[in-house]
C-alpha positions in Angstrom: 5.3 -3.4 -30.3 5.0 -7.2 -29.8 5.4 -6.7 -26.0 2.8 -3.9 -26.0 0.3 -6.1 -27.8 1.0 -9.0 -25.4 0.6 -6.7 -22.4 -2.7 -5.3 -23.7 -4.0 -8.8 -24.5 -3.2 -10.1 -21.0 -4.7 -7.0 -19.4 -7.9 -7.7 -21.3 -7.8 -11.4 -20.4 -7.3 -10.6 -16.7 -10.0 -8.0 -16.6 -12.6 -10.3 -18.2 -11.6 -13.2 -16.0 -11.8 -11.0 -12.8 -15.3 -9.7 -13.8 -16.5 -13.2 -14.3 -14.7 -14.4 -11.2 -16.4 -11.6 -9.2 -19.8 -12.9 -10.2 -18.8 -16.4 -9.3 -17.4 -15.3 -6.0 -20.6 -13.5 -5.1 -22.6 -16.7 -5.8 -20.3 -19.0 -3.9 -19.8 -16.6 -1.0 -16.1 -16.0 -1.6 -16.3 -12.6 -0.1 -14.5 -10.4 2.4 -17.0 -9.0 4.8 -16.4 -5.9 7.0 -15.7 -6.3 10.7 -13.0 -7.1 13.1 -9.6 -5.6 12.2 -10.7 -5.0 8.6 -11.2 -1.4 7.5 -13.2 -1.7 4.3 -16.9 -0.9 4.6 -18.4 -3.0 1.7 -18.6 -6.7 1.0 -15.9 -7.3 -1.6 -15.2 -10.5 -3.7 -11.8 -12.3 -3.5 -11.4 -12.5 -7.3 -7.9 -11.2 -8.1 -6.4 -14.6 -8.6 -8.8 -15.4 -11.4 -7.1 -12.8 -13.7 -3.6 -14.2 -13.0 -4.6 -17.8 -13.5 -6.4 -17.0 -16.7 -3.3 -15.3 -18.1 -1.2 -18.4 -17.1 -3.6 -20.8 -18.7 -3.8 -18.7 -21.8 0.0 -18.9 -22.0 0.0 -22.7 -21.8 -2.7 -23.0 -24.5 -0.9 -20.6 -26.9 2.4 -22.4 -26.4 5.6 -21.0 -27.9 3.9 -18.4 -29.9 2.9 -16.7 -26.6 6.5 -16.2 -25.8 7.6 -14.7 -29.1 9.0 -17.9 -30.5 11.2 -18.5 -27.4 10.8 -21.7 -25.5 10.0 -21.7 -21.8 10.9 -25.3 -21.0 9.3 -25.8 -17.5 5.8 -24.6 -18.4 4.0 -27.8 -17.4 5.6 -27.7 -13.9 4.8 -24.0 -13.6 1.2 -24.5 -14.6 0.7 -27.5 -12.3 2.1 -25.6 -9.3 0.2 -22.4 -10.1 -3.2 -24.2 -10.4 -2.6 -26.1 -7.1 -1.6 -23.0 -5.2 -4.5 -21.0 -6.7 -7.0 -23.7 -5.6 -5.5 -23.8 -2.1 -5.8 -20.1 -1.8 -9.4 -20.3 -3.0 -10.2 -22.9 -0.4 -8.6 -20.6 2.2 -10.8 -17.7 1.1 -13.9 -19.9 1.5 -13.1 -22.0 4.6 -10.3 -19.9 6.3 -7.7 -22.7 6.6 -5.2 -22.7 9.4 -1.5 -21.9 8.7 -0.5 -25.6 9.0 -2.5 -27.0 6.0 -1.5 -23.9 4.0 2.2 -24.5 4.7 1.8 -28.1 3.8 0.4 -27.3 0.4 2.9 -24.6 -0.2 5.7 -27.1 0.6 4.2 -29.6 -1.8 4.1 -26.9 -4.5 7.7 -26.0 -3.8 8.7 -29.7 -4.2 6.8 -30.0 -7.5 8.7 -26.9 -8.6 12.0 -28.7 -7.9 11.2 -32.2 -9.1 8.8 -31.5 -12.0 9.9 -28.0 -13.1 13.6 -28.5 -12.4 13.8 -25.1 -10.6 16.0 -25.4 -7.5 18.0 -22.9 -5.4 21.4 -24.6 -5.6 23.7 -21.6 -4.7 23.3 -18.4 -2.7 26.3 -16.7 -4.5 29.4 -15.1 -3.0 28.1 -14.0 0.4 31.7 -13.6 1.7 34.8 -12.5 -0.2 36.0 -15.4 -2.2 33.4 -17.8 -0.6 30.7 -19.2 -2.9 27.8 -20.6 -0.8 26.7 -23.8 -2.6 23.9 -25.5 -0.8 24.5 -29.1 -1.9 22.1 -31.5 -0.1 20.4 -28.4 1.5 19.2 -27.2 -1.9 15.8 -28.8 -1.7 14.9 -27.7 1.9 16.2 -24.2 1.3 14.2 -24.0 -1.9 11.0 -25.1 0.0 11.8 -22.5 2.7 12.4 -19.7 0.3 9.2 -20.5 -1.7 7.0 -20.6 1.3 8.6 -17.3 2.5 7.9 -15.5 -0.8 4.3 -16.9 -1.0 3.5 -15.5 2.4 5.4 -12.2 1.9 3.0 -11.2 -0.9 0.1 -12.4 1.3 1.1 -10.4 4.3 1.7 -7.1 2.3 -1.8 -7.4 0.8 -3.5 -5.2 3.4 -4.8 -2.1 1.7 -6.2 -1.3 -1.8 -3.7 -1.4 -4.5 -0.6 -2.0 -2.4 0.4 -5.6 -3.2 -0.5 -5.2 -6.9 1.4 -2.0 -7.4 4.5 -3.2 -5.6 4.4 -6.4 -7.5 3.9 -4.6 -10.9 7.1 -2.6 -10.4 9.0 -5.6 -9.2 7.9 -7.5 -12.3 9.0 -4.6 -14.5 12.5 -4.5 -13.0 12.8 -8.3 -13.2 11.8 -8.1 -16.9 14.7 -5.6 -17.5 17.1 -8.0 -15.7 15.8 -10.9 -17.8 16.3 -8.9 -21.0 19.9 -8.0 -20.2 20.4 -11.7 -19.3 19.2 -12.8 -22.7 16.2 -14.7 -21.4 13.7 -13.8 -24.1 11.1 -16.3 -23.0 11.0 -14.9 -19.5 10.7 -11.4 -20.8 7.5 -12.3 -22.6 6.3 -14.2 -19.5 7.0 -11.3 -17.2 5.2 -8.8 -19.5 2.2 -11.2 -19.6 2.2 -11.3 -15.8 2.4 -7.5 -15.7 -0.7 -7.3 -17.9 -2.5 -9.7 -15.5 -1.6 -7.6 -12.5 -2.5 -4.4 -14.3 -5.9 -5.9 -15.1 -6.4 -6.6 -11.4 -5.3 -3.1 -10.4 -8.0 -1.6 -12.6 -10.5 -3.1 -10.1 -8.4 -2.8 -6.9 -6.5 0.5 -7.1 -8.2 3.7 -5.9 -8.4 6.4 -8.6 -10.9 9.1 -9.7 -14.1 7.3 -10.3 -13.1 4.3 -8.2 -13.3 5.3 -4.5 -12.6 1.8 -3.2 -11.5 -1.6 -4.3 -14.1 -3.5 -6.2 -12.2 -6.8 -5.8 -9.5 -8.0 -3.5 -6.5 -10.2 -4.4 -7.5 -12.8 -1.8 -5.4 -15.7 -0.8 -6.1 -17.2 -4.2 -4.3 -14.3 -5.9 -1.6 -13.4 -3.3 -0.4 -17.0 -2.9 -0.3 -17.5 -6.7 1.6 -14.3 -7.2 4.1 -15.2 -4.4 4.6 -18.6 -6.0 5.3 -17.0 -9.4 7.8 -14.6 -7.8 9.6 -17.6 -6.2 9.7 -19.5 -9.5 11.0 -16.4 -11.4 13.7 -15.4 -8.8 15.0 -18.9 -8.3 15.1 -19.9 -12.0 16.6 -16.6 -13.2 19.4 -16.7 -10.5 20.7 -20.2 -10.9 22.8 -22.0 -13.5 25.4 -21.0 -16.0 23.0 -18.6 -17.9 21.7 -16.9 -14.7 20.3 -13.5 -15.4 20.9 -12.3 -11.9 22.4 -13.3 -8.6 20.3 -14.5 -5.6 21.3 -11.3 -3.8 19.7 -9.3 -6.7 16.5 -11.1 -6.1 16.5 -9.9 -2.5 16.6 -6.2 -3.7 13.9 -6.8 -6.4 11.5 -8.0 -3.7 13.0 -6.0 -0.7 9.9 -4.3 0.7 7.6 -7.3 1.1 10.5 -9.4 2.4 11.6 -6.8 5.0 8.0 -6.2 6.1 7.3 -9.9 6.5 10.5 -10.8 8.3 10.4 -7.6 10.4 6.9 -8.2 11.6 7.5 -11.8 12.5 10.7 -10.9 14.4 8.8 -8.3 16.3 6.2 -10.9 17.3 9.0 -13.2 18.5 10.4 -10.2 20.5 7.0 -9.7 22.2 6.6 -13.4 23.0 3.8 -13.9 20.5 3.2 -16.4 17.8 4.8 -15.3 14.5 1.6 -16.5 12.7 -0.8 -14.4 14.9 -2.0 -11.4 12.8 -1.6 -7.9 14.1 -1.7 -4.3 12.8 2.0 -3.6 12.8 2.8 -4.1 9.1 4.4 -1.3 7.1 1.0 -0.1 5.7 -0.8 -0.3 9.1 1.7 2.1 10.6 1.1 4.6 7.8 -2.7 4.2 8.2 -2.4 5.0 11.9 -0.3 8.1 11.0 -3.3 9.4 9.0 -1.9 8.8 5.5 -4.4 8.3 2.7 -4.4 4.9 1.0 -3.3 6.4 -2.3 -0.3 8.1 -0.6 0.7 4.9 1.2 0.7 3.0 -2.1 2.8 5.8 -3.7 5.3 5.7 -0.8 5.5 1.9 -0.9 6.1 1.9 -4.7 8.7 4.6 -4.4 10.5 2.6 -1.7 10.3 -0.7 -3.6 11.5 1.1 -6.8 14.5 2.5 -5.0 15.4 -0.9 -3.5 15.0 -2.6 -6.9 17.1 0.0 -8.7 19.9 -0.5 -6.2 19.9 -4.2 -6.8 19.7 -3.8 -10.6 22.5 -1.1 -10.6 24.7 -3.3 -8.4 24.1 -6.2 -10.9 24.8 -4.2 -14.0 27.9 -2.4 -12.5 29.4 -5.7 -11.3 29.3 -4.9 -7.6 30.4 -8.0 -5.6 27.6 -10.1 -4.2 28.9 -9.9 -0.7 28.8 -6.1 -0.7 25.2 -6.0 -2.0 24.3 -8.7 0.6 25.7 -6.9 3.6 24.3 -3.6 2.4 20.9 -5.3 2.2 21.3 -6.7 5.8 22.2 -3.2 6.9 19.1 -1.6 5.3 17.0 -4.4 6.9 18.5 -3.8 10.3 17.6 -0.1 10.1 14.1 -1.0 8.9 13.7 -3.4 11.8 14.9 -0.9 14.4 12.4 1.6 13.2 9.3 -0.6 13.2 10.1 -2.3 16.5 8.8 0.9 18.3 5.7 1.9 16.4 4.7 4.4 19.2 7.7 6.4 18.2 7.4 5.8 14.5 3.8 6.9 14.0 4.2 10.5 15.3 7.3 10.7 13.1 5.3 9.6 10.1 2.7 12.2 10.9 5.4 14.9 10.9 6.7 13.5 7.6 3.3 13.7 6.0 2.9 17.3 7.1 6.5 18.1 5.8 5.6 16.5 2.4 2.3 18.5 2.3 0.2 15.4 2.2 -3.4 15.7 3.5 -4.4 13.4 6.3 -7.5 11.2 6.2 -8.6 13.1 9.3 -9.2 16.2 7.2 -12.7 17.6 7.6 -12.4 21.2 6.5 -10.3 24.4 6.5 -9.3 26.6 9.3 -8.7 30.4 8.8 -7.4 32.5 11.7 -6.9 34.8 13.5 -8.7 37.9 12.5 -10.1 41.1 14.0 -13.9 40.9 14.3 -14.5 43.8 12.0 -12.4 42.1 9.2 -14.4 38.8 9.4 -17.2 39.7 7.0 -14.7 40.5 4.3 -12.8 37.3 4.9 -16.0 35.2 4.9 -16.9 36.7 1.5 -13.5 35.8 0.1 -13.7 32.2 1.5 -17.2 31.7 0.1 -16.1 33.0 -3.3 -13.1 30.7 -3.2 -15.1 27.6 -2.3 -17.9 28.2 -4.9 -20.2 25.3 -5.4 -17.6 22.5 -5.4 -19.0 20.7 -2.4 -21.3 21.0 0.7 -19.9 22.8 3.7 -20.8 24.6 6.9 -18.9 27.8 7.6 -18.7 29.1 11.2 -17.1 32.2 12.6 -16.0 32.0 16.2 -14.8 34.5 18.7 -12.6 33.6 21.6 -12.8 35.1 25.1 -9.0 35.7 25.1 -7.3 37.6 22.4 -3.9 38.6 21.2 -2.3 42.0 21.8 -3.5 43.2 18.4 -7.1 42.1 19.0 -7.1 39.0 16.7 -9.5 36.7 18.4 -11.8 35.6 15.6 -11.3 32.5 13.4 -13.3 30.7 10.7 -13.8 27.0 10.4 -15.2 25.6 7.1 -16.4 22.1 7.9 -16.6 19.8 4.9 -17.9 16.2 5.4 -15.1 14.3 3.7 -15.9 11.1 5.6 -12.6 9.5 4.4 -13.2 10.2 0.7 -9.5 10.5 -0.4 -10.3 12.4 -3.6 -12.5 14.9 -1.8 -9.7 15.3 0.8 -7.4 16.1 -2.1 -9.8 18.8 -3.4 -10.1 20.3 0.1 -6.3 20.6 0.2 -6.3 22.4 -3.2 -9.1 24.7 -1.9 -7.0 25.5 1.1 -4.0 26.4 -1.1 -6.2 28.6 -3.2 -7.6 30.4 -0.1 -4.1 30.9 1.2 -3.2 32.7 -2.0 -6.4 34.8 -1.9 -5.6 35.8 1.7 -1.9 36.3 1.1 -2.4 40.1 1.5 -4.0 39.7 5.0 -0.9 39.8 7.2 -0.9 37.3 10.0 -3.8 35.2 8.8 -3.2 31.5 8.8 -4.9 29.0 6.4 -4.5 25.3 7.1 -6.4 22.1 6.9 -8.9 21.4 9.8 -8.6 18.0 11.4 -11.3 15.8 12.9 -10.4 14.9 16.4 -10.8 11.3 17.6 -9.1 8.9 19.9 -7.4 7.3 16.9 -6.1 10.4 15.2 -5.4 12.4 18.4 -5.1 10.4 21.6 -5.0 13.7 23.5 -8.4 14.8 22.1 -10.8 15.5 24.9 -13.9 17.6 25.1 -14.6 19.6 21.9 -16.4 22.8 20.9 -15.2 24.9 23.7 -14.3 22.1 26.0 -11.0 21.2 27.6 -8.1 19.5 25.9 -5.4 20.3 28.4 -4.7 22.5 31.4 -3.4 25.3 29.2 -6.9 25.6 27.5 -9.3 25.4 30.4 -10.0 29.1 30.4 -10.4 29.3 26.6 -14.0 29.4 25.3 -15.3 30.2 21.8 -18.6 31.7 20.9 -20.2 31.1 17.5 -21.0 34.6 16.0 -22.0 33.6 12.5 -22.8 30.4 10.6 -23.9 29.5 7.1 -24.5 26.1 5.4 -24.3 25.3 1.7 -26.0 22.2 0.3 -27.1 19.2 2.4 -24.5 19.4 5.1 -24.4 16.4 7.5 -21.8 14.6 9.6 -22.7 10.9 9.8 -20.6 10.0 12.9 -20.0 11.8 16.1 -16.3 11.9 16.0 -15.3 15.0 14.1 -16.0 18.4 12.7 -16.1 19.9 16.2 -14.2 23.0 17.1 -11.0 22.6 19.0 -8.3 25.0 18.0 -5.3 26.6 19.8 -5.9 30.1 21.1 -3.9 33.0 19.5 -2.4 33.8 22.9 -2.2 32.4 26.4 
């Protein structure tokens, strides 16, 4: 009950701070504007870090009572580093600092963590059978390197709505379980407080019914702060005689962001590019190119991170030797790297995976029903119209092809629904298609499936539409519109989709 109250209080603190921070960000111009490689369509404030820093400052003001009577000794050093990294991230959001000044400040924060907070990575554990890797004089530089890496890992995975926050929330939850089993009561309270802060941010950033897009972004002020907190937690909880985990366990607890960051940077090296030059080959970018909805990408990422973290926690609790867990992690990372090195092969595979899982694509713009005999089309149209009801606007078109199958099935129906990337509307379209499929189950040979908008991005082979050519095997295939009806204010705001291009029933 105490932890639930703490979580709720920090969620409220975070939510209020983010709301106030959003207003301040709008006044100061701390905003992410659409354009370039960015996919969002509205100006959005960088205010996520305000919620996290508010929770941390509240913790320092409330003192030991905030941690359930347990003492978190290095609080001053933690707060000092957190405030410095937050202000640096805020400056980056405003003035777009280069990577060199950012790395310099991150190194300074890491040094303050060592010399003020007393948090230092002194041992990597048993990475080989019977061989403990103690760092000795390398402890400080390795701590700085690890801290900078974790800070930027969170920053680099922060690419779509809800992704970094959701992955971080589950990592914090599993870390809290590890801290509990390691008898680190103060850190359990601290982690639950951070979970409340992240949950407050996700209220504004995650897509859910009633919230079509993120109202705030984490920004560098939030992602750098969150990365610093992860570095502090993982290092402090994995060192010393009372360590709650091993350093290898920390790798599993943060596996997805680490593998994504290192994998992308190695790929850039492999292509002869600067590792600090941004591109669109991150984990989430590849799923976006494959047509996954943002909510589905977040769900897949959370599931992957949860599996990795559970492997690490189970290995820790079962006493699996560090070296086995370490080499298993390297094997998983090697497989991950081999997959992402060739995105032109991965993206089509992800599209097939999405279809196998039954996930609707962001390219959905309606429902296809075919193929029918012409005399059966009025009955089918009536069933389709009754099934759709008044849920949304649509245009229904009945088309006849100049080539037909041996049984005369050369008519198909396309229900065009202007989803325009609305993920929740796309989900409703999928449910409508499933209902229509059940309604038409008695009509033998009739296929019901989602209808996709064709564009150069979603289908590189897309060519002329609406009776045009898409390949040599379709040059002689033409469709004639024989019936059309619209419901509501139907309109397509771009020229990319909702045009008819379907495979013929026979060739």
